[in-house]
Structures are given as C-alpha cells and as structure tokens.
LOVOZA-411461 format. One record per residue (C-alpha): residue number from 1; x, y, z. Coordinates in nm, 3 decimals, padded with zeros to 5 digits. Example, Ala and Ser with C-alpha at 12.3 -4.5 7.8 and 13.67 -1.06 7.14 Angstrom:
   i       u       v       w
   1  01.230 -00.450  00.780
   2  01.367 -00.106  00.714
//
This chain:
   i       u       v       w
   1  00.607 -16.213 -05.070
   2  00.788 -16.376 -05.414
   3  01.100 -16.352 -05.488
   4  01.261 -16.200 -05.793
   5  01.490 -16.518 -05.884
   6  01.177 -16.751 -05.831
   7  00.920 -16.603 -06.034
   8  00.959 -16.547 -06.356
   9  00.666 -16.264 -06.461
  10  00.490 -16.195 -06.846
  11  00.244 -15.971 -06.951
  12  00.100 -15.617 -06.706
  13  00.302 -15.871 -06.442
  14  00.598 -15.845 -06.620
  15  00.529 -15.417 -06.584
  16  00.445 -15.421 -06.202
  17  00.877 -15.556 -06.220
  18  00.930 -15.316 -06.369
  19  00.790 -15.118 -06.187
  20  00.945 -15.236 -05.819
  21  01.264 -15.230 -05.985
  22  01.209 -14.844 -06.213
  23  01.125 -14.767 -05.833
  24  01.404 -14.901 -05.620
  25  01.647 -14.747 -05.866
  26  01.474 -14.382 -05.835
  27  01.512 -14.496 -05.429
  28  01.888 -14.518 -05.377
  29  01.937 -14.284 -05.669
  30  01.747 -14.016 -05.428
  31  01.994 -14.191 -05.140
  32  02.332 -14.083 -05.342
  33  02.169 -13.722 -05.402
  34  02.108 -13.681 -05.079
  35  02.420 -13.826 -04.989
  36  02.626 -13.597 -05.212
  37  02.450 -13.305 -05.132
  38  02.546 -13.376 -04.748
  39  02.907 -13.388 -04.818
  40  02.857 -13.076 -05.064
  41  02.703 -12.827 -04.778
  42  03.007 -12.978 -04.526
  43  03.201 -12.836 -04.745
  44  03.095 -12.473 -04.876
  45  03.051 -12.466 -04.444
  46  03.413 -12.477 -04.489
  47  03.444 -12.251 -04.765
  48  03.277 -12.013 -04.566
  49  03.415 -12.082 -04.280
  50  03.784 -12.024 -04.395
  51  03.689 -11.691 -04.645
  52  03.554 -11.498 -04.376
  53  03.590 -11.115 -04.301
  54  03.655 -10.958 -04.046
  55  03.335 -10.773 -04.101
  56  03.126 -11.092 -04.151
  57  03.312 -11.350 -03.889
  58  03.165 -11.681 -03.822
  59  03.147 -11.790 -03.498
  60  03.336 -12.119 -03.419
  61  03.033 -12.210 -03.185
  62  02.763 -12.065 -03.524
  63  03.002 -12.320 -03.746
  64  02.888 -12.618 -03.509
  65  02.537 -12.569 -03.468
  66  02.522 -12.532 -03.892
  67  02.684 -12.870 -03.911
  68  02.476 -13.008 -03.642
  69  02.153 -12.912 -03.906
  70  02.290 -12.997 -04.168
  71  02.361 -13.382 -04.028
  72  01.960 -13.298 -03.886
  73  01.810 -13.270 -04.276
  74  02.023 -13.587 -04.396
  75  01.919 -13.777 -04.107
  76  01.601 -13.703 -04.211
  77  01.635 -13.758 -04.571
  78  01.744 -14.130 -04.489
  79  01.460 -14.168 -04.314
  80  01.286 -14.041 -04.626
  81  01.463 -14.297 -04.853
  82  01.460 -14.593 -04.636
  83  01.036 -14.578 -04.539
  84  01.058 -14.533 -04.963
  85  01.279 -14.807 -05.070
  86  01.081 -15.053 -04.856
  87  00.814 -15.033 -05.110
  88  00.719 -15.188 -05.377
  89  00.511 -15.003 -05.620
  90  00.229 -15.248 -05.778
  91 -00.070 -15.124 -05.987
  92 -00.049 -14.793 -05.814
  93  00.003 -14.873 -05.521
  94  00.261 -14.865 -05.272
  95  00.311 -15.200 -04.993
  96  00.490 -15.152 -04.713
  97  00.652 -15.380 -04.569
  98  00.923 -15.415 -04.286
  99  00.878 -15.128 -04.014
 100  01.128 -15.274 -03.760
 101  01.428 -15.303 -04.017
 102  01.356 -14.958 -04.086
 103  01.387 -14.863 -03.686
 104  01.724 -15.039 -03.661
 105  01.924 -14.909 -03.933
 106  01.778 -14.506 -03.879
 107  01.971 -14.598 -03.538
 108  02.294 -14.707 -03.670
 109  02.252 -14.521 -03.927
 110  02.334 -14.260 -03.690
 111  02.660 -14.277 -03.549
 112  02.756 -14.324 -03.894
 113  02.670 -13.970 -04.001
 114  02.836 -13.869 -03.697
 115  03.202 -14.073 -03.795
 116  03.152 -13.860 -04.156
 117  03.087 -13.515 -03.954
 118  03.375 -13.494 -03.718
 119  03.651 -13.422 -03.934
 120  03.462 -13.138 -03.997
 121  03.455 -13.042 -03.633
 122  03.816 -13.077 -03.580
 123  03.907 -12.856 -03.894
 124  04.063 -12.551 -03.799
 125  04.192 -12.251 -03.994
 126  04.571 -12.245 -04.109
 127  04.736 -11.980 -03.992
 128  04.940 -11.970 -04.280
 129  04.797 -11.753 -04.573
 130  04.993 -11.921 -04.853
 131  04.857 -12.307 -04.654
 132  04.506 -12.100 -04.661
 133  04.452 -12.052 -04.977
 134  04.579 -12.393 -05.164
 135  04.321 -12.581 -04.889
 136  04.030 -12.313 -05.046
 137  04.127 -12.395 -05.366
 138  04.117 -12.776 -05.274
 139  03.767 -12.745 -05.111
 140  03.647 -12.520 -05.424
 141  03.725 -12.804 -05.709
 142  03.551 -13.057 -05.425
 143  03.269 -12.851 -05.370
 144  03.203 -12.814 -05.761
 145  03.262 -13.178 -05.817
 146  03.050 -13.323 -05.539
 147  02.776 -13.013 -05.699
 148  02.846 -13.206 -06.090
 149  02.769 -13.553 -05.918
 150  02.474 -13.462 -05.753
 151  02.303 -13.249 -06.042
 152  02.443 -13.629 -06.255
 153  02.200 -13.846 -05.984
 154  01.939 -13.612 -05.961
 155  01.925 -13.651 -06.407
 156  01.949 -13.991 -06.351
 157  01.677 -14.026 -06.098
 158  01.428 -13.761 -06.261
 159  01.419 -14.009 -06.618
 160  01.391 -14.258 -06.428
 161  01.110 -14.130 -06.249
 162  00.913 -13.977 -06.528
 163  00.908 -14.281 -06.695
 164  00.759 -14.438 -06.433
 165  00.485 -14.148 -06.472
 166  00.438 -14.213 -06.767
 167  00.316 -14.573 -06.761
 168  00.161 -14.523 -06.407
 169  00.008 -14.165 -06.385
 170 -00.352 -14.089 -06.641
 171 -00.270 -13.788 -06.836
 172 -00.470 -13.464 -06.729
 173 -00.420 -13.434 -07.149
 174 -00.640 -13.595 -07.463
 175 -00.476 -13.710 -07.750
 176 -00.444 -13.436 -07.995
 177 -00.446 -13.410 -08.367
 178 -00.151 -13.393 -08.595
 179 -00.237 -13.035 -08.724
 180 -00.324 -12.942 -08.388
 181 -00.025 -13.040 -08.213
 182  00.204 -12.978 -08.510
 183  00.010 -12.592 -08.513
 184  00.073 -12.602 -08.101
 185  00.446 -12.703 -08.238
 186  00.548 -12.363 -08.491
 187  00.358 -12.118 -08.237
 188  00.432 -12.287 -07.905
 189  00.730 -12.504 -07.992
 190  00.787 -12.551 -07.535
 191  00.430 -12.606 -07.460
 192  00.504 -12.878 -07.735
 193  00.841 -13.043 -07.623
 194  00.653 -13.055 -07.304
 195  00.330 -13.224 -07.360
 196  00.579 -13.451 -07.586
 197  00.857 -13.504 -07.291
 198  01.132 -13.419 -07.489
 199  01.372 -13.302 -07.279
 200  01.653 -13.249 -07.536
 201  01.457 -13.052 -07.722
 202  01.337 -12.777 -07.442
 203  01.675 -12.744 -07.286
 204  01.795 -12.652 -07.653
 205  01.465 -12.419 -07.711
 206  01.530 -12.242 -07.385
 207  01.962 -12.229 -07.468
 208  01.826 -12.031 -07.781
 209  01.740 -11.744 -07.611
 210  02.034 -11.475 -07.613
 211  01.990 -11.391 -07.238
 212  01.839 -11.495 -06.940
 213  01.617 -11.213 -06.932
 214  01.470 -11.338 -07.267
 215  01.450 -11.710 -07.155
 216  01.262 -11.614 -06.808
 217  01.034 -11.415 -07.069
 218  01.006 -11.742 -07.293
 219  00.992 -12.025 -07.080
 220  00.680 -11.763 -06.869
 221  00.472 -11.783 -07.206
 222  00.129 -11.774 -07.183
 223  00.054 -12.082 -07.490
 224 -00.299 -12.144 -07.680
 225 -00.432 -12.331 -07.382
 226 -00.369 -12.008 -07.176
 227 -00.084 -12.160 -06.964
 228  00.287 -12.199 -06.942
 229  00.507 -12.525 -07.003
 230  00.527 -12.461 -06.645
 231  00.165 -12.576 -06.545
 232  00.237 -12.841 -06.801
 233  00.534 -12.966 -06.642
 234  00.314 -13.012 -06.348
 235 -00.027 -13.155 -06.460
 236  00.220 -13.447 -06.655
 237  00.425 -13.455 -06.298
 238  00.734 -13.417 -06.468
 239  01.041 -13.400 -06.237
 240  01.341 -13.289 -06.495
 241  01.107 -13.036 -06.689
 242  00.982 -12.881 -06.365
 243  01.344 -12.865 -06.290
 244  01.475 -12.709 -06.607
 245  01.199 -12.437 -06.595
 246  01.283 -12.317 -06.254
 247  01.624 -12.274 -06.344
 248  01.536 -12.143 -06.638
 249  01.340 -11.871 -06.433
 250  01.012 -12.011 -06.514
 251  00.741 -11.810 -06.232
 252  00.545 -12.067 -05.992
 253  00.248 -11.765 -05.907
 254  00.158 -11.747 -06.267
 255 -00.263 -11.791 -06.309
 256 -00.360 -11.996 -06.655
 257 -00.703 -11.951 -06.815
 258 -00.823 -12.186 -06.536
 259 -00.731 -11.972 -06.304
 260 -00.531 -12.235 -06.178
 261 -00.107 -12.225 -06.022
 262  00.156 -12.471 -06.078
 263  00.088 -12.626 -05.719
 264 -00.299 -12.640 -05.863
 265 -00.165 -12.913 -06.116
 266  00.018 -13.087 -05.909
 267 -00.283 -13.167 -05.624
 268 -00.474 -13.256 -05.901
 269 -00.314 -13.579 -06.070
 270 -00.157 -13.827 -05.741
 271  00.184 -13.911 -05.880
 272  00.374 -14.171 -05.672
 273  00.626 -13.877 -05.590
 274  00.447 -13.623 -05.509
 275  00.588 -13.524 -05.192
 276  00.893 -13.455 -05.460
 277  00.748 -13.290 -05.717
 278  00.549 -13.025 -05.438
 279  00.908 -12.965 -05.231
 280  01.127 -12.899 -05.550
 281  00.835 -12.679 -05.679
 282  00.894 -12.459 -05.339
 283  00.547 -12.249 -05.433
 284  00.302 -12.097 -05.171
 285  00.113 -12.410 -05.040
 286 -00.163 -12.090 -04.910
 287 -00.115 -11.960 -05.290
 288 -00.491 -11.875 -05.371
 289 -00.586 -11.974 -05.780
 290 -00.686 -11.632 -05.835
 291 -00.831 -11.398 -05.595
 292 -01.121 -11.431 -05.800
 293 -01.208 -11.748 -05.696
 294 -00.956 -11.846 -05.360
 295 -00.904 -12.183 -05.446
 296 -00.623 -12.365 -05.221
 297 -00.405 -12.618 -05.346
 298 -00.597 -12.769 -05.071
 299 -00.905 -12.729 -05.214
 300 -00.812 -12.899 -05.547
 301 -00.625 -13.191 -05.352
 302 -00.868 -13.274 -05.150
 303 -01.155 -13.194 -05.479
 304 -00.977 -13.459 -05.654
 305 -00.908 -13.755 -05.389
 306 -00.492 -13.692 -05.353
 307 -00.412 -13.807 -05.020
 308 -00.014 -13.744 -05.088
 309 -00.087 -13.395 -05.191
 310 -00.317 -13.331 -04.863
 311 -00.068 -13.519 -04.640
 312  00.193 -13.305 -04.737
 313  00.010 -12.960 -04.779
 314 -00.075 -13.044 -04.378
 315  00.293 -13.105 -04.253
 316  00.349 -12.691 -04.464
 317  00.177 -12.569 -04.218
 318 -00.138 -12.478 -04.488
 319 -00.485 -12.257 -04.447
 320 -00.705 -12.547 -04.317
 321 -01.027 -12.339 -04.255
 322 -00.973 -12.102 -04.594
 323 -01.322 -12.070 -04.784
 324 -01.302 -12.020 -05.130
 325 -01.506 -11.832 -05.364
 326 -01.687 -12.022 -05.636
 327 -01.952 -11.894 -05.882
 328 -02.177 -12.153 -05.749
 329 -02.162 -12.242 -05.434
 330 -01.905 -11.968 -05.237
 331 -01.763 -12.024 -04.930
 332 -01.676 -12.443 -04.890
 333 -01.358 -12.529 -04.684
 334 -01.171 -12.816 -04.778
 335 -01.395 -13.027 -04.570
 336 -01.643 -12.913 -04.771
 337 -01.456 -13.087 -05.077
 338 -01.367 -13.383 -04.878
 339 -01.705 -13.421 -04.760
 340 -01.841 -13.392 -05.104
 341 -01.629 -13.707 -05.247
 342 -01.696 -13.907 -04.947
 343 -01.366 -13.955 -04.910
 344 -01.279 -14.096 -04.542
 345 -00.909 -14.104 -04.515
 346 -00.901 -13.763 -04.582
 347 -01.187 -13.612 -04.375
 348 -00.995 -13.822 -04.094
 349 -00.667 -13.615 -04.211
 350 -00.850 -13.279 -04.200
 351 -01.030 -13.360 -03.909
 352 -00.732 -13.512 -03.694
 353 -00.531 -13.173 -03.771
 354 -00.818 -12.948 -03.599
 355 -00.996 -12.852 -03.958
 356 -01.375 -12.667 -03.855
 357 -01.591 -12.889 -03.996
 358 -01.881 -12.624 -03.842
 359 -01.786 -12.394 -04.102
 360 -02.088 -12.383 -04.333
 361 -02.098 -12.224 -04.741
 362 -02.288 -11.949 -04.860
 363 -02.618 -12.184 -04.859
 364 -02.541 -12.291 -04.499
 365 -02.475 -12.587 -04.512
 366 -02.220 -12.795 -04.315
 367 -01.936 -13.066 -04.459
 368 -02.191 -13.306 -04.231
 369 -02.445 -13.150 -04.477
 370 -02.235 -13.243 -04.823
 371 -02.189 -13.603 -04.690
 372 -02.528 -13.688 -04.621
 373 -02.681 -13.453 -04.921
 374 -02.416 -13.717 -05.145
 375 -02.493 -14.028 -04.964
 376 -02.192 -14.108 -04.838
 377 -02.257 -14.285 -04.492
 378 -01.890 -14.380 -04.394
 379 -01.783 -13.988 -04.471
 380 -02.119 -13.875 -04.240
 381 -02.065 -14.083 -03.956
 382 -01.745 -14.033 -03.848
 383 -01.822 -13.614 -03.829
 384 -02.140 -13.787 -03.616
 385 -01.856 -13.909 -03.409
 386 -01.631 -13.682 -03.362
 387 -01.916 -13.452 -03.209
 388 -02.083 -13.329 -03.543
 389 -02.439 -13.270 -03.550
 390 -02.707 -13.055 -03.745
 391 -02.881 -12.771 -03.657
 392 -03.261 -12.715 -03.692
 393 -03.211 -12.501 -04.091
 394 -02.981 -12.788 -04.179
 395 -03.309 -13.088 -04.086
 396 -03.543 -12.860 -04.280
 397 -03.335 -12.816 -04.581
 398 -03.279 -13.176 -04.594
 399 -03.599 -13.265 -04.493
 400 -03.741 -13.062 -04.825
 401 -03.416 -13.296 -05.093
 402 -03.565 -13.582 -04.933
 403 -03.856 -13.592 -05.201
 404 -03.632 -13.597 -05.461
 405 -03.331 -13.790 -05.298
 406 -03.489 -14.103 -05.043
 407 -03.181 -14.204 -04.999
 408 -03.157 -13.835 -04.748
 409 -03.383 -14.006 -04.509
 410 -03.280 -14.442 -04.431
 411 -02.945 -14.166 -04.411
 412 -03.075 -13.977 -04.108
 413 -03.258 -14.250 -03.952
 414 -02.908 -14.441 -03.912
 415 -02.731 -14.097 -03.760
 416 -02.996 -13.991 -03.552
 417 -02.934 -14.397 -03.395
 418 -02.605 -14.291 -03.370
 419 -02.611 -13.935 -03.190
 420 -02.838 -14.095 -02.978
 421 -02.628 -14.374 -02.839
 422 -02.396 -14.078 -02.796
 423 -02.659 -13.809 -02.582
 424 -02.700 -14.131 -02.395
 425 -02.318 -14.145 -02.338
 426 -02.299 -13.752 -02.240
 427 -02.574 -13.843 -02.016
 428 -02.397 -14.100 -01.820
 429 -02.038 -13.937 -01.746
 430 -02.283 -13.655 -01.636
 431 -02.461 -13.854 -01.363
 432 -02.125 -14.071 -01.164
 433 -01.938 -13.686 -01.246
 434 -01.931 -13.597 -00.871
 435 -02.168 -13.268 -00.816
 436 -02.071 -13.025 -00.612
//
C-alpha cells in the first residue's frame, strides 16, 4: 500500500491516482448527500406532524416509528458509504482495505445518529397557533435549504462520477462520422447531446419545450437508432443524464429497436457505480425486454458477465428462473447464460440464491450441458459438486457433438470421476446411517 506523499506517479499510474482521488471525492459527496437527505426527511416529517388535520391525524407512535425508519435507512447508507470509501479504484478494479475498521466505525456511528434524532423525538406541537405557524415557516425554509444543498451535492457527485465513467468504461456506441453526428444533431438534438454528454445543452433543449407535457413527449422520442435519450444515458452509465431525463418525464419502460428497455443497458456495461445507477433508475428488475423475446435484466447481466448488476438484481427479488423466448434457442434461464459464458462467480451467486439448475431450454439442454459444450471445466465441476448431473438424452447429444468438439469427451471423463466420488460418498453415508 503506497502513500500519496511518497509516490510520485506519471503516465498511467498518475491516471490511477486521479481515479482514486475522484472515487474518494464521489464517496464523500455521497455521504454528504445522504446526510442532508436524512435531515430533510426528518424535517419533512416534523412539518407533516405540525400540519396534520382532524381527518388525517398522525399518531405520536406513528411519528416515532417513521423517525426510526428514517434512521435505519441512513444507517444502511452509512454502511454502503464506508464500504465504498475504503476501496481503491485502480484499472477498473476495486481493492478492499480495512473491514475491521469499517465495523468499528459503524458501531460507533449509531449513538451519533441517535443523538441527532433526539431533538425530533422530543418535539411537541406548540399550543399557540401563532407560534405553530412561525415554526412551520421556519421548518419550511429549513426544508427548502436542505433540499437545495442535497441537489447541489448530487450534481457535483454526478459530474465527478461521469468523468470517472468516461475514462474507465467501454462505450457501447462506436465513434460516428461527422456527417452522421451532424444529421443526428439536426433531427434528434437530445440524442446527440446525450452522446456528447453535454448536460447544459440537454437541460436547455428540455427547457425550450413550452409545457411539462411537451417536455415528456420530447424526452421520450425515438431517434434514428430506435432509442430514447434514456436508453443512451443508461448505456453510457451517466448518473447526471439519467437524473435530468427522469426529472423531465423519461419513461423507464419504453423498448428500443433491439427490444431493450433502459434497465437492460445498465446491465450490459459494468460501471463502477452500477448499483447506484440501477437504484436511481427505479425500474422493474423483472422487466422483460419484450413479450416476443422475454429477456430479463438478469438474462442480460449474465450474458455480458456483469457481476455487479447480478448482485444488485439478486437483492431486489428478481425472478431467478425466468425463461426467455429468443428465436434460436428459447426457454433459457439466467443460469444457461452464465454457464455458456463460464462465469464461475455469477454461477455461484445464482446457485447460492436457489436458482434451479435443472430447467431445460427448448432443445432439452441444462445449464450443465451448456458449460460442458462450451468447454468451461470449472463451471461444469461447480454444477456437479452441487449435485447436478446429465440425463440420458443429454449424454447422447454430447456423445454426438464430441465428433466435432473433441474436448467434450475428456471433460466428461473428469466430470464422471467427480460424480463417482459423489456417489461413493453418498453410499458411505448410507452405510453409516442406522437401519430402522
């Protein structure tokens, strides 16, 4: 572990240090944003408590419970912040530092939160109407100030995040010829502004629309690529653009010419802040790309080896065993895609979450079959170790394929040895078991 003072980097090393500096600034801004939001939410609750009416009363117990919920949310955010802050961003990889220190800080943080919450717990409604109205005015001003500061922290964070994204993510869009970009700018200026990450122009173009309805129509227009601006913002992984477009009424559910929704683009490209991007988008984690193909975001994340997106989706009650309807080989699950790619980490994540490894595609192939066919030894062994095996029909199909793919025979031999070991262990366990 080097010290910034001792190490004077040049070239690519300097770029990594710049990335680290950017990344740490982003995390500090994230914490600032969450802190402001914590205070804003408690102030908002106070206002609601003060302004309650007889037909919509707020019980004291409900008020206290909501304060506890707000505290719990911020406590979770603080844990996320610590975990992210204590990583170094280097060449697209995150290297963990000090877990014990994180745990100590989290333990020490709760009393601090309780201390900040106490004035809100002690809060009572003034008896005098004039005093009550004065307090409402004060809290309203405080709320508006907190909201403005939170939005400013978000914008600064998003700008830094987009700068880091640009340097470290592979774009899904190829460099366009000048004439093509000029035509796009003339006919679909919002799409061109998104590709150029021109936030000022994006805001200007949206602001030129005379009404909210016109703004919504404008941001949801399909361009010459058959995409909306939100599709492009998600493909680029731009926190700022997604925020601006959603504020203007961008629709999360629209499908582009490739049958993808915006959420599918966030699961294609692995961004350093994939989890925050997906959280900001607030799209349905089970959204199928279309009724014709039925690819879920989890299918796409597994297809493109996007482990971060898989982790986020698994934490949001995604349908693990959803089968697609693609034309060539329909009825594949996320496990089929992961097995085809041989991504051991993703396969383990899915199996640990109880994905069903015995679901077959339309050709009656299991995920294990796909791992074997594509010569992914480690992936195939993982399935076998977890009790998966081939049926008789799959054996015959693989024997036939072995003529053109000779790796199948040798890999099957190794898997069979592993499976025989499993059977021997099972037999030994049965012999040790007491007989009735």
